[in-house]
C-alpha positions as CSV (number, residue, x, y, z in Angstrom):
1,M,107.2,83.2,53.4
2,I,103.5,82.4,52.7
3,N,103.9,82.0,49.0
4,D,106.7,79.4,49.2
5,V,106.0,76.2,47.5
6,M,106.3,73.1,49.7
7,D,107.3,69.7,48.2
8,T,104.6,67.5,49.6
9,H,106.2,64.3,48.1
10,C,109.0,64.1,50.7
11,V,108.7,64.8,54.3
12,N,111.8,65.4,56.4
13,D,114.1,64.0,53.7
14,R,112.5,60.5,54.0
15,E,111.5,58.3,51.1
16,P,108.7,59.7,48.9
17,S,105.3,59.1,50.3
18,S,102.5,57.4,48.3
19,P,99.4,59.4,47.6
20,V,96.5,58.4,49.9
21,P,93.4,57.5,48.0
22,L,90.2,59.4,48.9
23,L,88.1,56.6,50.4
24,P,84.6,57.1,51.7
25,N,84.3,57.7,55.4
26,P,81.6,55.5,56.9
27,L,80.7,58.2,59.4
28,C,79.7,60.7,56.8
29,S,79.4,59.0,53.5
30,Q,75.7,58.5,54.0
31,M,75.0,62.1,55.0
32,R,73.0,64.2,52.7
33,L,74.9,67.0,51.1
34,P,73.3,70.0,53.0
35,A,74.0,68.4,56.3
36,L,77.6,67.5,55.3
37,A,78.2,71.1,54.1
38,A,76.8,72.5,57.4
39,H,79.1,70.2,59.4
40,C,82.0,71.3,57.3
41,L,81.3,75.0,57.8
42,K,81.0,74.4,61.6
43,E,84.4,72.7,61.7
44,I,85.9,75.6,59.7
45,D,84.5,78.0,62.3
46,N,85.9,75.9,65.1
47,Y,89.3,75.9,63.4
48,R,89.2,79.7,63.0
49,R,88.4,80.2,66.7
50,G,91.3,77.9,67.7
51,E,89.0,75.2,69.0
52,P,89.3,71.5,68.2
53,S,88.2,70.7,64.7
54,T,88.3,67.9,62.1
55,D,88.7,67.9,58.4
56,T,86.5,64.8,58.0
57,Y,83.5,66.6,56.5
58,G,85.6,68.7,54.1
59,V,87.5,65.6,52.9
60,E,84.2,63.9,52.3
61,L,83.0,66.9,50.3
62,L,86.2,66.8,48.3
63,R,85.9,63.0,47.7
64,R,82.3,63.5,46.4
65,A,83.3,66.3,44.2
66,T,86.3,64.6,42.6
67,M,85.7,60.9,42.9
68,E,82.0,60.9,42.3
69,D,82.0,63.9,40.0
70,D,79.3,65.5,42.2
71,Q,78.9,69.1,40.9
72,Q,77.0,70.2,44.0
73,A,79.7,69.0,46.4
């Protein structure tokens, strides 16, 4: 069911996993925000078409928004 809540702290009944800190990615941490957002949208389109995609740009946007308190991100 789509609305089921998944426990993300344990995977396959293993020990609880530690949260992974949002560290800057050297490949895109120096990118300007408009370019980063454009790459993120391109990767979302790739994912929707079933093509290879990465979440690197989206994670960097999330990191900037949360860790750097960047309101534009």
